[in-house]
C-alpha positions as CSV (number, residue, x, y, z in Angstrom):
1,X,70.2,70.8,132.1
2,X,71.2,74.5,133.3
3,X,74.9,74.1,131.8
4,X,73.0,72.7,128.8
5,X,70.7,75.6,128.7
6,X,73.8,78.3,129.1
7,X,75.8,76.3,126.5
8,X,73.2,76.7,124.2
9,X,72.0,80.8,125.1
10,X,76.2,81.1,124.5
11,X,76.1,79.1,121.1
12,X,73.1,81.8,120.1
13,X,75.4,84.6,121.2
14,X,78.2,83.8,119.6
15,X,76.6,82.8,115.8
16,X,74.2,86.4,116.4
17,X,77.3,88.1,116.4
18,X,79.2,86.3,113.8
19,X,76.2,87.2,111.7
20,X,76.2,90.8,112.4
21,X,79.8,91.0,111.8
22,X,79.0,89.1,108.4
23,X,76.5,91.8,107.6
24,X,79.3,94.4,108.4
25,X,82.4,92.9,106.0
26,X,79.7,92.9,103.8
27,X,78.2,96.4,103.7
28,X,81.4,97.5,104.2
29,X,82.5,95.4,100.8
30,X,79.0,96.4,99.1
31,X,80.4,99.8,99.4
32,X,83.5,100.8,98.3
33,X,84.0,97.7,96.6
34,X,81.5,96.2,93.4
35,X,82.4,93.4,91.1
36,X,81.9,94.1,87.8
37,X,83.6,91.2,85.9
38,X,84.8,87.7,86.7
39,X,86.3,84.1,85.4
40,X,87.2,81.2,87.5
41,X,90.7,82.7,88.3
42,X,90.2,86.4,87.6
43,X,87.8,89.0,89.8
44,X,87.9,92.3,88.7
45,X,86.1,95.0,90.9
46,X,85.8,99.0,90.9
47,X,86.5,100.8,94.0
48,X,84.8,103.7,94.8
49,X,87.1,107.3,95.2
50,X,86.3,107.7,98.8
51,X,88.1,104.8,99.7
52,X,90.8,105.8,97.7
53,X,91.4,108.7,100.2
54,X,91.9,106.9,102.9
55,X,94.9,104.3,101.6
56,X,96.4,106.3,99.1
57,X,99.3,107.9,99.2
58,X,98.4,111.6,99.0
59,X,100.3,112.7,95.9
60,X,98.8,109.2,94.5
61,X,95.2,110.4,95.4
62,X,95.5,114.0,94.3
63,X,96.1,112.6,90.6
64,X,93.1,112.3,88.5
65,X,92.0,108.5,87.5
66,X,91.5,108.7,83.8
67,X,90.7,105.7,81.9
68,X,88.9,107.1,78.5
69,X,92.2,105.9,76.7
70,X,92.9,102.6,75.9
71,X,94.7,100.2,78.7
72,X,97.1,97.7,78.7
73,X,98.1,96.7,81.9
74,X,99.6,93.2,80.5
75,X,102.4,95.1,78.6
76,X,103.0,97.2,82.7
77,X,103.6,93.7,84.3
78,X,105.1,91.5,81.8
79,X,107.8,93.6,83.2
80,X,107.5,92.6,86.3
81,X,109.6,89.6,88.1
82,X,108.9,88.1,91.6
83,X,111.7,86.9,94.1
84,X,111.1,83.0,93.9
85,X,113.8,82.5,97.1
86,X,115.1,85.1,99.6
87,X,118.1,83.0,99.4
88,X,118.8,83.8,96.0
89,X,119.6,86.7,94.2
90,X,119.6,85.6,91.0
91,X,116.0,82.7,91.5
92,X,113.7,85.6,89.5
93,X,110.5,84.9,87.3
94,X,107.7,86.8,85.9
95,X,104.8,87.8,88.2
96,X,102.1,86.5,85.9
97,X,102.0,83.9,83.3
98,X,101.4,85.2,80.0
99,X,98.0,83.4,80.0
100,X,96.7,85.5,82.4
101,X,97.9,88.6,81.5
102,X,96.4,88.2,77.8
103,X,93.2,87.5,80.1
104,X,93.7,90.7,82.5
105,X,94.1,93.2,79.7
106,X,90.6,91.8,77.7
107,X,88.9,91.5,81.2
108,X,89.9,95.5,81.8
109,X,88.5,96.5,79.0
110,X,85.5,94.9,79.5
111,X,85.1,96.6,82.9
112,X,85.9,99.7,82.0
113,X,82.8,99.6,79.7
114,X,80.5,98.2,81.8
115,X,81.6,100.3,85.2
116,X,83.5,104.0,85.0
117,X,85.5,104.0,88.3
118,X,88.4,105.9,90.1
119,X,90.2,102.8,89.8
120,X,89.7,98.4,89.6
121,X,90.9,96.1,92.3
122,X,92.0,92.5,90.6
123,X,92.3,89.2,92.1
124,X,93.9,86.5,90.4
125,X,94.6,82.9,92.1
126,X,96.2,80.3,91.2
127,X,95.2,76.9,92.7
128,X,97.8,74.9,94.8
129,X,99.4,71.9,93.1
130,X,99.5,69.9,96.1
131,X,95.7,70.7,97.4
132,X,93.8,72.4,94.5
133,X,90.8,72.1,96.1
134,X,91.2,73.9,99.3
135,X,94.6,75.7,98.6
136,X,95.4,78.7,97.3
137,X,97.8,81.2,95.5
138,X,96.4,84.8,95.1
139,X,98.0,87.6,94.1
140,X,96.2,91.3,94.4
141,X,96.5,94.5,92.7
142,X,95.2,97.9,92.3
143,X,94.9,99.5,89.3
144,X,95.1,103.6,88.7
145,X,95.4,105.4,85.0
146,X,96.0,108.6,85.0
147,X,95.7,111.0,81.6
148,X,100.1,110.4,81.8
149,X,100.6,106.8,83.3
150,X,99.4,103.9,85.2
151,X,99.7,103.8,88.9
152,X,99.4,100.1,89.5
153,X,100.0,98.9,93.5
154,X,101.2,95.4,94.6
155,X,99.4,94.7,98.4
156,X,99.9,90.6,98.2
157,X,102.1,88.6,96.1
158,X,101.0,85.2,95.9
159,X,99.0,85.1,99.1
160,X,99.1,81.4,100.4
161,X,95.0,80.9,101.5
162,X,93.4,78.0,103.1
163,X,89.9,76.8,103.3
164,X,88.6,74.6,105.5
165,X,86.6,72.6,102.7
166,X,86.3,72.8,99.1
167,X,86.5,76.2,97.9
168,X,84.2,79.1,96.0
169,X,84.3,81.6,94.4
170,X,82.6,84.5,97.0
171,X,85.5,82.2,99.3
172,X,87.8,83.5,97.0
173,X,87.2,86.8,96.2
174,X,86.5,88.1,99.6
175,X,88.9,91.2,99.9
176,X,88.9,94.1,102.5
177,X,91.6,96.8,101.0
178,X,94.0,98.4,103.5
179,X,96.3,101.1,103.5
180,X,98.9,101.5,101.4
181,X,102.2,101.3,103.6
182,X,106.4,101.8,102.3
183,X,107.9,98.9,101.7
184,X,111.6,97.7,101.6
185,X,111.5,94.4,100.7
186,X,113.5,93.1,97.7
187,X,110.6,90.7,96.7
188,X,109.9,92.7,93.4
189,X,112.1,94.3,90.1
190,X,111.0,96.0,87.2
191,X,112.7,95.0,84.1
192,X,115.0,98.2,82.2
193,X,113.9,97.9,78.8
194,X,111.1,99.9,77.8
195,X,108.7,103.2,78.9
196,X,110.2,105.2,82.0
197,X,109.1,102.6,85.1
198,X,109.7,102.8,88.8
199,X,109.1,102.5,92.1
200,X,107.5,105.5,94.1
201,X,109.0,107.3,97.0
202,X,108.3,109.9,98.7
203,X,110.6,112.6,100.0
204,X,110.5,115.2,102.6
205,X,113.1,117.0,105.0
206,X,114.3,114.3,107.3
207,X,113.3,111.1,105.5
208,X,113.1,109.0,102.3
209,X,110.1,106.9,101.9
210,X,110.1,103.6,99.6
211,X,106.9,102.1,98.6
212,X,108.5,98.6,97.2
213,X,105.0,97.4,96.0
214,X,103.8,100.7,94.1
215,X,105.3,101.0,90.6
216,X,104.8,104.1,88.7
217,X,104.1,104.1,85.1
218,X,104.9,106.5,82.5
219,X,103.5,109.2,85.1
220,X,105.7,112.4,84.6
221,X,104.6,113.7,88.5
222,X,105.5,111.0,90.5
223,X,108.1,109.1,88.8
224,X,111.3,109.7,91.0
225,X,114.8,110.8,89.5
226,X,116.7,108.8,89.4
227,X,114.0,106.1,88.8
228,X,113.9,102.8,90.9
229,X,114.4,99.4,89.5
230,X,115.0,97.5,92.4
231,X,114.4,98.4,96.4
232,X,117.4,99.6,97.1
233,X,118.9,98.5,100.6
234,X,119.3,100.5,104.3
235,X,122.6,101.6,102.9
236,X,121.4,102.4,99.8
237,X,118.5,104.9,101.1
238,X,120.8,106.8,103.7
239,X,123.3,107.4,100.6
240,X,120.5,109.0,99.2
241,X,119.0,110.8,101.3
242,X,122.7,112.6,102.0
243,X,123.3,113.3,98.8
244,X,119.8,115.4,98.6
245,X,119.9,117.0,101.4
246,X,123.2,118.2,100.3
247,X,121.5,119.6,97.6
248,X,120.4,123.1,99.2
249,X,124.5,123.6,100.2
250,X,125.6,122.6,96.7
251,X,123.7,125.3,94.9
252,X,124.8,127.7,97.4
253,X,128.4,126.8,96.5
254,X,127.4,127.0,93.0
255,X,126.6,130.7,93.6
256,X,129.1,131.4,95.1
257,X,130.9,130.5,91.9
258,X,129.0,133.0,89.4
259,X,129.7,135.9,91.9
260,X,133.2,134.9,91.7
261,X,132.2,134.6,87.8
262,X,134.2,131.3,87.6
263,X,131.3,130.2,85.8
264,X,129.4,132.2,83.6
265,X,125.2,132.4,84.1
266,X,123.9,129.8,81.3
267,X,126.8,127.5,83.5
268,X,125.1,128.2,86.1
269,X,121.2,127.7,85.6
270,X,122.1,124.8,83.3
271,X,123.8,123.1,86.6
272,X,121.3,124.2,89.2
273,X,118.5,122.8,86.9
274,X,120.5,119.7,87.2
275,X,121.0,119.9,90.6
276,X,116.3,120.4,91.4
277,X,116.0,117.9,89.1
278,X,117.6,115.7,91.7
279,X,114.3,116.5,94.4
């Protein structure tokens, strides 16, 4: 009897702890993410400015979001492919189907009208063909629009989720935003045809950081030079870093050539600008 009572008491404590944790998770979700639009396979949440400061790279956070102009996230995502198999360099397909892209544009437009926000989190689910009631593939997208362009972050790409029983909307739409990190996975690529678009990179004195899940569209303050249409491998990163670090030395050589009158002032300024653009 004592053993049974002790077991019941432990079960009660576990249930109480789980309930507290669930409430705490719900509070965090309500505080930073608010559901503003949904369908059978898409959920759109507004994201508070406060949470963006803790998850975005600093240079992206500093840009002011602006959803006053019409948006077309579908046309941007249409230019993004993902790799079906890591074993094949040619096995690529569109990240989202055309019918989803069209629906997404409509839902984002409606969301902006309902609840203007600093950013929107989009969850897109697709039933697993073998177990459509208990398994899904979920893609998450954080969408930020600025005055000059857009930033699209894809934290999860076709994430495989299994539920213990037949899932409901509240099951697959639970989400926790995490800090955006660098990624060197070559699982996404950008089609070159169209307006300027690139993976995001950050340069410092000792390294180059590549964000393989962060895509910059038209935003001139964030677009790298040259733009990246695929995530470079380690060897390419080191080469780029070496070239970038040599720019100051090359400017010094350029200055010496000018002093020796081997190039004129106009040639010096033009070449110097080209070198600075590499930074």
